[in-house]
C-alpha positions as CSV (number, residue, x, y, z in Angstrom):
1,M,94.3,109.5,120.3
2,S,94.8,109.1,116.5
3,N,96.9,106.4,115.0
4,E,99.2,109.0,113.5
5,K,99.8,110.5,116.9
6,Q,100.3,107.0,118.5
7,I,102.9,106.2,115.7
8,V,104.7,109.5,116.3
9,D,104.8,109.0,120.0
10,I,106.2,105.5,119.7
11,L,108.8,106.6,117.2
12,I,109.9,109.5,119.4
13,D,110.2,107.2,122.4
14,E,111.8,104.2,120.7
15,L,114.3,106.3,118.7
16,G,115.3,108.4,121.8
17,L,114.3,111.7,120.2
18,D,112.8,113.2,123.4
19,N,115.9,115.2,124.2
20,L,116.0,117.0,120.9
21,P,115.1,120.7,120.7
22,Q,111.4,121.0,120.0
23,N,111.9,122.6,116.5
24,K,114.3,119.8,115.4
25,K,111.9,117.2,116.8
26,N,109.0,118.8,114.9
27,Q,110.9,118.6,111.6
28,L,111.9,115.0,112.1
29,V,108.4,114.0,113.2
30,L,106.9,115.6,110.1
31,K,109.4,113.8,107.7
32,M,108.9,110.5,109.5
33,T,105.1,110.8,109.5
34,E,105.0,111.6,105.8
35,A,107.3,108.6,105.0
36,I,105.3,106.2,107.2
37,L,102.0,107.3,105.8
38,K,103.2,106.9,102.2
39,R,104.3,103.4,103.0
40,I,101.0,102.5,104.7
41,F,99.1,103.9,101.7
42,L,101.2,101.8,99.3
43,E,100.8,98.6,101.4
44,T,97.1,99.0,101.9
45,L,96.4,100.0,98.4
46,E,97.7,96.6,97.2
47,K,95.1,94.8,99.4
48,L,92.0,96.7,98.1
49,S,89.9,95.7,95.1
50,D,89.4,98.1,92.3
51,Q,85.9,99.0,93.6
52,D,87.4,99.6,97.1
53,I,90.1,101.9,95.6
54,E,87.4,103.9,93.9
55,E,85.6,104.2,97.2
56,Y,88.7,105.2,98.9
57,E,89.5,107.9,96.3
58,K,85.9,109.2,96.7
59,M,86.4,109.5,100.4
60,I,89.6,111.4,99.9
61,G,88.0,113.7,97.4
62,E,85.1,114.4,99.8
63,G,87.5,115.3,102.5
64,K,86.6,112.5,104.9
65,T,88.5,112.6,108.2
66,P,91.5,110.4,108.8
67,Q,89.4,108.4,111.3
68,E,86.8,107.7,108.7
69,V,89.4,106.6,106.2
70,D,91.1,104.5,108.9
71,G,87.7,102.9,109.7
72,F,87.2,102.2,106.0
73,L,90.6,100.5,105.6
74,R,90.1,98.5,108.8
75,G,86.8,97.2,107.4
76,K,88.2,96.2,104.1
77,I,91.6,94.8,105.1
78,Q,91.6,91.9,107.6
79,N,95.1,92.2,108.7
80,Y,95.3,96.0,108.7
81,N,96.9,96.2,112.2
82,Q,99.6,93.8,111.3
83,I,100.3,95.9,108.1
84,L,100.7,99.0,110.2
85,E,103.0,97.2,112.7
86,K,105.2,95.8,109.9
87,V,105.5,99.2,108.2
88,I,106.5,100.9,111.4
89,S,108.8,98.1,112.3
90,D,110.5,98.1,108.9
91,F,110.8,102.0,109.1
92,K,112.5,101.8,112.6
93,S,114.8,99.1,111.3
94,E,115.8,101.2,108.3
95,L,116.5,104.2,110.7
96,G,118.6,102.0,112.9
97,K,120.9,101.1,110.0
98,R,121.7,104.7,109.2
């Protein structure tokens, strides 16, 4: 299971979205996933050296898989899992305030 799928499943469960109609759930999942991935990108980009950013951009340009990019980031950023957890936690907190 990919990280993205795990994140989505956790959000659906913890936010109680299981009972929504499938089309509405799909719309929300798409928007939430985009928002979370943007936040993760910004957080991780700050942790990379200029050389690592160049390598990351090259990977994206070459169409590397999300798993390959994830492996690269995990190899370059020591606390990558904690960053993911914090981004997701902050996102859930923000949603809870609305």
